[in-house]
C-alpha positions as CSV (number, residue, x, y, z in Angstrom):
1,M,1.7,100.7,-187.6
2,S,-1.1,98.1,-188.1
3,G,-2.9,97.3,-191.3
4,P,-1.6,96.0,-194.7
5,H,1.7,97.3,-196.0
6,I,2.7,97.9,-199.6
7,A,6.4,98.1,-200.1
8,V,7.6,99.8,-203.3
9,V,11.3,99.0,-204.2
10,G,12.5,102.1,-206.0
11,A,11.6,105.8,-205.8
12,G,11.6,106.9,-209.4
13,M,8.9,108.0,-211.8
14,A,6.9,104.8,-211.8
15,A,7.1,104.4,-208.0
16,A,6.0,108.0,-207.5
17,R,3.1,107.7,-209.9
18,F,1.9,104.5,-208.2
19,A,2.0,106.1,-204.8
20,E,0.3,109.2,-205.9
21,R,-2.5,107.4,-207.7
22,Y,-3.0,104.8,-205.0
23,D,-3.6,107.6,-202.5
24,A,-5.9,109.5,-204.9
25,L,-8.0,106.4,-205.5
26,G,-8.6,106.0,-201.8
27,G,-6.2,103.1,-201.0
28,T,-6.0,102.5,-197.3
29,A,-2.8,100.4,-197.0
30,R,0.4,101.9,-195.7
31,V,2.7,102.5,-198.7
32,T,6.5,102.8,-198.3
33,L,8.9,103.8,-201.1
34,Y,12.5,102.5,-200.6
35,G,14.8,104.7,-202.7
36,A,18.5,104.4,-203.4
37,E,19.0,108.1,-203.9
38,A,19.1,110.6,-201.1
39,R,16.3,112.7,-202.4
40,A,12.6,112.5,-203.2
41,P,11.4,111.1,-206.6
42,Y,11.8,113.5,-209.5
43,N,11.1,113.6,-213.3
44,R,14.2,112.2,-215.0
45,V,12.9,113.3,-218.4
46,L,13.7,116.9,-217.5
47,L,17.4,116.3,-216.4
48,A,18.7,118.0,-219.6
49,D,16.5,121.0,-218.8
50,V,17.9,121.1,-215.2
51,L,21.4,121.1,-216.7
52,T,20.6,124.2,-218.8
53,G,19.0,125.9,-215.8
54,R,15.5,125.9,-217.3
55,Y,14.3,124.1,-214.2
56,A,15.7,124.1,-210.7
57,A,16.4,120.6,-209.2
58,E,13.6,121.1,-206.7
59,A,11.1,122.0,-209.5
60,V,11.2,118.5,-211.0
61,T,10.1,116.7,-207.8
62,L,7.1,114.4,-208.2
63,P,4.2,114.0,-205.7
64,T,3.9,110.7,-203.8
65,G,0.6,111.1,-202.0
66,A,0.6,109.9,-198.4
67,A,3.4,107.4,-198.9
68,E,6.3,107.1,-196.5
69,L,9.5,107.9,-198.3
70,R,12.8,106.2,-197.3
71,T,15.6,108.0,-199.1
72,A,19.1,106.5,-199.2
73,S,17.5,103.2,-198.3
74,E,18.1,100.8,-201.2
75,A,16.6,97.4,-200.8
76,V,19.4,94.8,-201.0
77,A,17.6,91.5,-200.4
78,L,14.1,90.0,-200.7
79,D,12.6,87.0,-199.0
80,L,9.5,86.2,-201.0
81,A,8.4,83.3,-198.7
82,A,8.6,85.3,-195.6
83,R,7.5,88.5,-197.4
84,T,10.3,90.7,-196.1
85,L,12.8,93.0,-197.7
86,T,16.1,94.2,-196.3
87,P,17.2,97.8,-196.9
88,A,20.9,98.7,-196.9
89,G,22.2,98.8,-193.4
90,G,18.9,97.6,-191.9
91,R,17.0,94.5,-191.0
92,G,14.2,92.6,-192.6
93,E,10.9,94.6,-192.9
94,P,7.6,92.9,-193.6
95,W,5.3,93.6,-196.5
96,D,1.9,92.3,-197.7
97,E,2.3,93.4,-201.3
98,L,5.6,94.2,-203.1
99,V,5.9,96.5,-206.1
100,L,9.3,96.4,-207.9
101,A,10.0,99.7,-209.6
102,T,13.8,99.4,-209.7
103,G,14.2,101.2,-213.0
104,A,17.3,100.9,-215.2
105,N,21.0,101.5,-215.2
106,P,23.0,103.3,-217.9
107,V,24.8,101.0,-220.3
108,L,28.6,101.5,-220.2
109,P,30.0,100.7,-223.7
110,P,33.1,98.6,-224.2
111,I,35.4,101.5,-224.7
112,R,39.0,101.4,-223.5
113,G,40.0,104.0,-221.0
114,L,36.6,104.9,-219.7
115,R,37.4,104.0,-216.1
116,R,40.1,105.1,-213.7
117,P,43.3,103.1,-213.7
118,D,42.2,101.4,-210.5
119,G,38.8,100.5,-212.0
120,A,37.0,102.5,-209.3
121,G,34.5,104.5,-211.3
122,L,34.7,106.5,-214.5
123,R,37.7,108.6,-215.2
124,D,37.6,112.3,-214.7
125,G,35.6,114.2,-217.3
126,V,33.5,111.1,-218.2
127,H,29.8,111.3,-217.3
128,C,26.5,109.5,-217.4
129,L,23.3,111.4,-217.0
130,R,20.7,109.3,-215.1
131,T,20.3,111.1,-211.8
132,L,20.2,114.6,-210.4
133,T,23.6,113.8,-208.8
134,D,25.0,113.0,-212.3
135,C,23.5,116.3,-213.5
136,A,25.2,118.3,-210.7
137,R,28.6,116.7,-211.5
138,L,28.2,117.3,-215.2
139,A,27.3,120.9,-214.5
140,E,30.5,121.4,-212.6
141,D,32.6,120.2,-215.5
142,V,30.5,122.2,-218.0
143,G,31.6,125.4,-216.3
144,R,35.2,124.6,-217.1
145,A,34.7,123.2,-220.6
146,R,34.7,124.4,-224.1
147,R,34.2,121.1,-226.0
148,A,32.2,118.0,-225.4
149,V,31.8,114.6,-227.0
150,I,28.5,112.7,-226.6
151,I,28.8,109.0,-227.2
152,G,25.4,107.9,-228.5
153,G,22.9,109.6,-230.7
154,G,19.6,108.4,-229.2
155,V,17.1,110.5,-227.3
156,L,19.3,111.1,-224.4
157,G,22.4,111.9,-226.5
158,V,20.4,114.4,-228.5
159,S,18.9,116.0,-225.4
160,V,22.3,116.4,-223.8
161,A,23.9,117.7,-227.0
162,R,21.2,120.3,-227.4
163,A,21.6,121.3,-223.7
164,L,25.4,121.7,-224.0
165,G,25.2,123.5,-227.3
166,A,22.7,125.9,-225.7
167,L,25.3,126.5,-222.9
168,G,27.9,127.5,-225.5
169,L,30.0,124.4,-225.8
170,D,31.2,123.0,-229.1
171,V,29.6,119.5,-229.2
172,E,30.2,116.4,-231.2
173,I,28.0,113.3,-231.2
174,V,29.5,109.9,-232.1
175,H,26.8,107.5,-233.1
176,Q,27.0,103.9,-234.2
177,G,23.7,104.0,-236.0
178,P,23.0,105.2,-239.6
179,H,21.3,108.3,-238.3
180,L,20.2,110.0,-235.1
181,I,17.5,108.3,-233.0
182,E,17.1,105.5,-235.5
183,R,14.6,103.6,-233.3
184,Q,12.1,106.4,-233.6
185,L,12.9,108.6,-236.6
186,D,13.2,107.9,-240.3
187,A,16.2,109.1,-242.3
188,E,14.4,112.3,-243.4
189,A,13.4,113.3,-239.9
190,A,16.9,112.6,-238.6
191,A,18.4,114.8,-241.3
192,A,16.2,117.7,-240.3
193,L,17.1,117.1,-236.7
194,R,20.8,117.0,-237.5
195,A,20.5,120.3,-239.4
196,G,18.8,121.8,-236.4
197,L,21.6,120.6,-234.1
198,G,24.1,122.0,-236.6
199,R,22.6,125.5,-236.1
200,L,23.5,125.1,-232.4
201,G,27.1,124.2,-233.3
202,V,26.6,120.4,-232.8
203,Q,28.4,118.1,-235.2
204,V,27.2,114.6,-235.8
205,Y,29.3,111.5,-236.8
206,P,26.9,108.7,-237.7
207,N,28.1,105.2,-238.5
208,N,31.0,105.7,-236.2
209,R,32.1,103.8,-233.1
210,A,34.2,105.1,-230.3
211,R,36.9,102.6,-229.3
212,A,39.0,104.4,-226.7
213,V,39.4,107.4,-224.5
214,T,42.9,108.6,-224.2
215,D,44.8,111.6,-222.8
216,A,45.3,114.6,-225.1
217,S,47.5,117.6,-225.0
218,G,46.3,120.3,-222.6
219,A,45.6,120.2,-218.9
220,G,42.7,117.9,-218.1
221,R,41.9,117.2,-221.8
222,S,41.0,113.9,-223.3
223,A,40.4,112.5,-226.7
224,V,37.8,110.1,-228.0
225,E,39.4,107.7,-230.5
226,L,37.1,106.4,-233.2
227,A,37.3,103.0,-234.8
228,N,38.8,104.6,-238.0
229,G,41.6,106.1,-235.9
230,Y,40.3,109.7,-236.0
231,R,40.5,111.5,-232.6
232,L,38.2,114.1,-231.2
233,G,39.8,116.3,-228.5
234,T,37.4,117.2,-225.7
235,D,37.1,118.6,-222.2
236,L,34.3,116.3,-221.2
237,I,32.5,113.1,-222.4
238,V,28.9,112.1,-221.9
239,L,27.9,108.4,-222.3
240,A,24.4,108.1,-223.7
241,C,24.3,104.5,-224.8
242,G,21.0,103.4,-223.5
243,V,19.9,101.7,-220.3
244,R,19.4,98.2,-219.0
245,P,16.6,97.1,-216.6
246,R,17.7,96.7,-213.0
247,T,16.8,93.1,-212.3
248,A,19.5,91.8,-210.1
249,L,17.4,92.0,-206.9
250,A,14.5,90.2,-208.6
251,H,16.7,87.5,-210.1
252,A,18.4,86.8,-206.7
253,A,15.0,86.4,-205.1
254,G,14.1,83.8,-207.7
255,L,11.6,85.8,-209.8
256,A,11.3,85.1,-213.5
257,V,13.5,87.5,-215.4
258,D,14.3,87.9,-219.1
259,T,15.4,91.3,-220.2
260,G,13.2,92.7,-217.5
261,V,11.1,91.2,-214.7
262,L,8.3,89.2,-216.4
263,V,4.8,90.4,-215.6
264,D,1.3,89.5,-216.9
265,D,-1.6,91.7,-217.7
266,T,-2.3,92.2,-214.0
267,L,1.4,93.4,-213.7
268,A,2.0,90.4,-211.4
269,A,5.4,88.8,-211.3
270,S,6.1,85.1,-211.0
271,A,5.5,85.0,-207.2
272,P,2.3,85.7,-205.2
273,H,1.8,89.3,-204.1
274,V,4.8,90.6,-206.2
275,H,4.3,93.1,-209.0
276,A,6.7,95.1,-211.3
277,I,6.2,98.4,-213.2
278,G,8.3,100.8,-215.2
279,D,11.7,100.4,-216.7
280,C,12.4,97.1,-214.9
281,A,9.1,95.4,-216.1
282,Q,8.8,93.2,-219.2
283,H,5.2,92.8,-220.4
284,R,4.4,90.6,-223.4
285,G,8.0,90.6,-224.5
286,T,8.4,94.4,-224.3
287,V,10.4,96.6,-222.0
288,Y,9.2,100.1,-222.9
289,G,11.8,102.3,-221.2
290,L,9.5,105.3,-221.5
291,A,7.7,107.5,-219.0
292,G,4.3,107.1,-220.6
293,P,4.0,103.3,-220.4
294,A,5.5,103.4,-216.9
295,W,2.8,105.7,-215.7
296,E,0.1,103.7,-217.4
297,Q,1.3,100.5,-215.6
298,A,1.4,102.4,-212.3
299,D,-2.2,103.6,-212.9
300,V,-3.4,100.1,-213.5
301,L,-1.7,98.6,-210.5
302,A,-2.8,101.4,-208.3
303,A,-6.4,100.8,-209.4
304,R,-6.1,97.1,-208.7
305,L,-4.4,97.3,-205.3
306,S,-6.5,100.3,-204.0
307,G,-9.7,98.4,-204.8
308,A,-10.9,101.2,-207.1
309,D,-10.9,98.7,-210.0
310,P,-9.7,95.3,-208.9
311,A,-10.2,93.9,-212.4
312,A,-8.1,96.6,-214.2
313,L,-5.7,95.1,-216.7
314,Y,-2.7,96.4,-218.6
315,H,-2.8,95.4,-222.3
316,G,0.3,97.2,-223.4
317,S,1.0,100.8,-224.5
318,R,0.9,102.7,-227.7
319,P,3.5,105.2,-226.5
320,L,4.2,108.7,-227.7
321,A,7.9,109.6,-227.7
322,R,8.6,113.3,-227.3
323,L,11.5,115.7,-227.0
324,S,10.6,119.2,-226.0
325,A,13.1,121.8,-227.1
326,G,11.9,124.7,-229.1
327,P,12.9,124.4,-232.7
328,L,14.2,120.9,-232.1
329,E,11.0,119.6,-230.6
330,Y,9.6,116.3,-231.9
331,A,6.9,113.8,-231.3
332,V,6.7,110.2,-232.6
333,C,4.0,107.5,-232.3
334,G,3.4,104.1,-233.8
335,E,4.9,102.6,-236.9
336,A,6.5,105.8,-238.2
337,R,9.7,104.4,-239.7
338,L,8.1,102.2,-242.4
339,D,10.1,102.2,-245.6
340,A,9.5,101.5,-249.3
341,E,9.6,97.7,-248.8
342,D,7.0,97.9,-246.1
343,L,4.8,100.0,-248.3
344,A,5.2,97.7,-251.2
345,A,4.3,94.7,-249.1
346,D,1.1,96.2,-247.8
347,P,-1.1,98.0,-250.4
348,E,-3.3,99.5,-247.7
349,L,-0.4,101.6,-246.4
350,S,0.1,105.1,-247.5
351,V,2.4,108.0,-246.4
352,L,1.8,111.7,-246.3
353,R,4.9,114.0,-245.8
354,L,5.3,117.7,-245.4
355,T,8.7,119.3,-245.3
356,D,9.4,123.0,-244.6
357,A,13.1,123.8,-244.9
358,T,12.5,127.4,-243.9
359,R,10.9,126.4,-240.7
360,G,13.2,123.4,-240.2
361,S,10.2,121.1,-239.8
362,Y,9.4,117.6,-241.1
363,K,6.0,115.9,-240.7
364,K,4.9,112.4,-241.7
365,L,1.7,110.4,-241.3
366,V,1.6,106.6,-242.0
367,L,-2.0,105.4,-242.7
368,R,-3.4,102.0,-243.2
369,G,-6.6,102.7,-245.0
370,E,-8.3,105.4,-243.0
371,R,-6.5,104.6,-239.7
372,L,-3.4,106.3,-238.4
373,V,-0.7,103.8,-237.6
374,G,2.3,106.1,-237.1
375,A,3.5,109.7,-237.2
376,I,6.5,111.9,-236.9
377,L,6.3,115.7,-236.1
378,L,9.6,117.5,-235.9
379,G,10.2,121.2,-235.5
380,D,6.5,122.0,-235.3
381,V,4.3,119.9,-233.0
382,A,1.3,122.3,-232.8
383,T,-1.1,119.4,-233.9
384,V,0.4,116.7,-231.6
385,G,-2.7,116.7,-229.4
386,E,-5.1,116.0,-232.2
387,L,-2.7,113.5,-233.8
388,T,-2.3,111.6,-230.5
389,R,-6.0,111.4,-230.0
390,A,-6.5,110.0,-233.5
391,F,-3.7,107.4,-232.9
392,E,-5.1,106.3,-229.5
393,R,-8.7,106.0,-230.7
394,D,-7.6,103.8,-233.6
395,A,-10.7,105.1,-235.4
396,P,-11.0,106.2,-239.0
397,I,-9.7,109.8,-239.5
398,P,-11.3,112.5,-241.7
399,D,-11.2,112.4,-245.5
400,R,-8.5,115.1,-245.5
401,P,-6.0,113.8,-243.0
402,L,-3.3,116.4,-243.9
403,H,-4.9,118.8,-241.4
404,L,-3.3,116.6,-238.7
405,L,0.1,117.8,-240.0
406,T,-0.7,121.5,-240.2
407,S,-2.8,124.2,-238.6
408,Y,-2.4,126.7,-241.5
409,G,-4.7,125.2,-244.1
410,V,-2.5,123.3,-246.5
411,S,-4.6,121.1,-248.8
412,P,-3.5,117.7,-250.1
């Protein structure tokens, strides 16, 4: 086909969003997505819900507009001077604009016994959860299991623990941090979350490190050995220790890479006609690793390359982190974890909290003067829309801000 060609390396959430928006904005170039997986792009945020059966695998597929999709066609080499890429098992293919949306890989912690004796992959019963293929493999083991250990108590670890608990397994979370999801939640919110998980039969071991996976008595059973020597017998293990941007392809091609592929406010990388978005991109020192910023980056780049807004710029994101799960649902934005030292150092800061043990909810607003700078809603997110709008506007909020925490008329 004649005409300009935009090659998108990756077929995940950022890539799908870019392709869909580019088409919707009237872009006329031919767009090709080169995906490593043998399926169309899908919403990874919903993998735990696929595991529980809330969604079918096909239901989380994402639209890609008029783009050509190359599944099972991972790009393995880039020639930036010649403007070509080479897919696995293929030959060099030309491009006019290149979009790197390579995503991230799960982090495998330094735990003895995770891998098979020959080093070829994880041992039986040990899982990551990053793809629908991972989800299907985990579901097979879940059907034969009674106990599970999750290593890592971040967002993914909590999501998986909640899913496995809902499926009837006895679940234990081993977490190195002082409390669950410590990058987003304060100690009080984490305590409320832990209590909610406890009602699902999930036990949490904070300030603990897994050091080995060993065989245990019983057919197919393993044990997770903690640094203090305590052993947790289990039928399956899920690793939820974070992700690392996939930058090997960019690095091998000579692009500037730090934690992620370095991009400026136009989302351009360090070579002409090359861009990066999503989990692999590092903008102003930040790799967000969240769906919201990835989609915002995709929107800006689609506007630029389609010609709908050639001057569009990405100035960074003020992301909202959210976990949807009935009574364990939460939403976090901004500087929500500020502690007493922060408050003492800045006299303009103030905090409003509302805890309801009966409902299992915890809500917190952090204000600087009349402006909202951070918030946590856990267990009841009915006001999340209004709260998010107040945060994004960065405008003074009403004289009685507690209404952002409750819809049933509590007065400060």
